[in-house]
C-alpha positions in Angstrom: -14.0 60.1 54.8 -12.2 59.1 57.8 -12.9 57.4 61.6 -10.7 57.0 65.1 -13.4 55.3 66.8 -14.6 51.6 67.2 -14.3 49.5 64.7 -12.5 51.6 62.1 -12.9 49.8 59.0 -16.4 49.0 59.8 -17.7 52.4 60.5 -15.9 53.0 57.0 -18.0 49.7 55.3 -21.4 51.0 56.7 -21.1 55.3 55.5 -20.1 53.4 52.1 -22.7 50.9 51.9 -26.1 53.9 53.2 -23.9 56.0 51.0 -24.8 53.7 48.0 -28.3 53.2 49.1 -29.3 56.9 50.0 -27.0 59.0 47.5 -25.7 57.5 44.3 -23.9 54.4 42.6 -20.2 54.7 44.1 -17.6 54.2 40.7 -14.7 53.8 42.5 -13.1 53.5 46.3 -9.8 54.2 47.4 -8.1 51.7 50.1 -8.5 52.4 53.8 -5.5 53.8 55.3 -4.5 54.8 58.0 -3.4 57.9 59.4 -2.5 60.2 62.4 -4.6 62.4 63.6 -4.6 66.1 62.2 -5.7 69.6 64.0 -5.7 67.8 67.6 -4.5 65.6 69.8 -5.4 61.6 70.7 -3.8 58.2 71.3 -6.8 57.0 68.3 -5.2 56.6 64.5 -7.4 57.2 61.9 -8.5 55.4 59.1 -9.5 56.6 55.9 -10.5 56.8 52.5 -12.7 58.5 49.9 -15.3 57.2 47.0 -16.3 58.5 43.8 -20.2 58.7 44.0 -22.4 59.4 40.8 -25.4 61.6 42.2 -28.4 63.3 41.1 -28.3 64.9 44.1 -26.9 68.9 44.0 -24.0 69.5 46.5 -26.1 71.0 49.1 -28.8 68.2 49.5 -25.0 65.9 49.2 -24.2 67.6 53.0 -27.9 66.9 54.0 -27.5 63.3 52.9 -23.9 63.0 54.4 -25.0 64.3 57.7 -27.3 62.3 58.3 -25.3 59.4 57.4 -23.3 60.4 59.8 -25.7 60.7 62.7 -26.9 57.2 61.8 -23.9 56.1 62.3 -24.1 58.0 65.4 -21.8 60.9 65.1 -23.3 63.5 67.9 -21.4 66.7 66.9 -19.3 68.3 64.5 -16.2 69.8 64.3 -17.3 73.4 64.6 -13.1 73.8 64.0 -12.1 72.8 67.0 -11.3 68.8 66.9 -12.2 65.7 68.2 -12.8 61.8 67.9 -15.4 61.0 66.2 -16.9 57.3 64.7 -17.4 59.3 61.3 -16.8 62.2 58.9 -17.5 62.1 55.6 -16.3 65.3 54.1 -17.0 66.6 50.3 -14.0 66.9 48.1 -14.7 68.1 45.2 -17.9 67.6 42.8 -17.7 67.7 39.4 -15.8 70.6 37.9 -17.4 72.9 40.6 -16.4 76.2 43.0 -18.9 76.9 45.3 -18.7 78.8 48.3 -22.0 79.5 50.9 -21.4 79.1 54.4 -22.5 75.9 54.4 -20.1 74.3 51.9 -17.4 75.6 50.1 -15.4 73.6 47.6 -13.8 72.2 46.2 -12.9 71.3 49.9 -10.7 74.2 51.3 -7.9 72.4 52.6 -7.6 69.5 50.6 -4.2 70.7 50.2 -2.9 70.4 53.2 -4.1 67.4 54.8 -2.1 64.3 53.6 -4.8 62.2 54.3 -6.8 63.1 52.2 -4.9 63.8 48.5 -3.0 60.5 49.2 -7.0 58.3 49.5 -8.4 61.2 46.1 -5.2 60.5 44.4 -5.7 56.2 44.6 -9.0 57.7 42.4 -8.2 60.5 40.8 -5.3 61.6 40.4 -5.7 63.1 37.1 -8.4 64.9 37.9 -7.6 69.1 38.3 -9.0 70.6 41.1 -11.1 73.7 39.9 -9.7 76.4 41.2 -5.7 75.3 40.9 -4.3 74.3 37.6 -3.1 71.6 39.8 -3.9 68.2 39.4 -5.0 65.9 42.7 -1.4 63.9 41.9 0.9 67.1 41.5 -1.0 68.8 45.0 -0.7 65.4 46.5 3.3 65.4 45.3 3.5 69.5 46.1 2.6 68.5 50.3 4.5 65.2 51.0 7.6 67.5 49.1 6.6 70.1 52.0 5.8 67.4 54.7 
């Protein structure tokens, strides 16, 4: 998840709290990582983190719950291909070993391998997880992306 508006650490903490209340137990959490904006220009640096959650929700129920939390915390619009500043953004990167492609949700996250701000905190909490549909662990994906960057 990430935020680049307002009290960023507070925004992430509130999102994590709501996820714990409404979605499931927080199993692990990365540190908060400051990162530059990706895909658009902004004066506002992001703060990102990853969490692992034990949930009984299906992937689509999880998506709807995270979108509800985003709205509750003040997010008014989702990205439609054009990125912009946001109070909170909650992405689902992985869901166990599931591969899924629907109009609403693709798992694993289709751009995860291109984004350091996703892979760095994910590698902190799950470096050895093999990303479904690949033969690479999260740590290997991070290493490959860092070498290209």
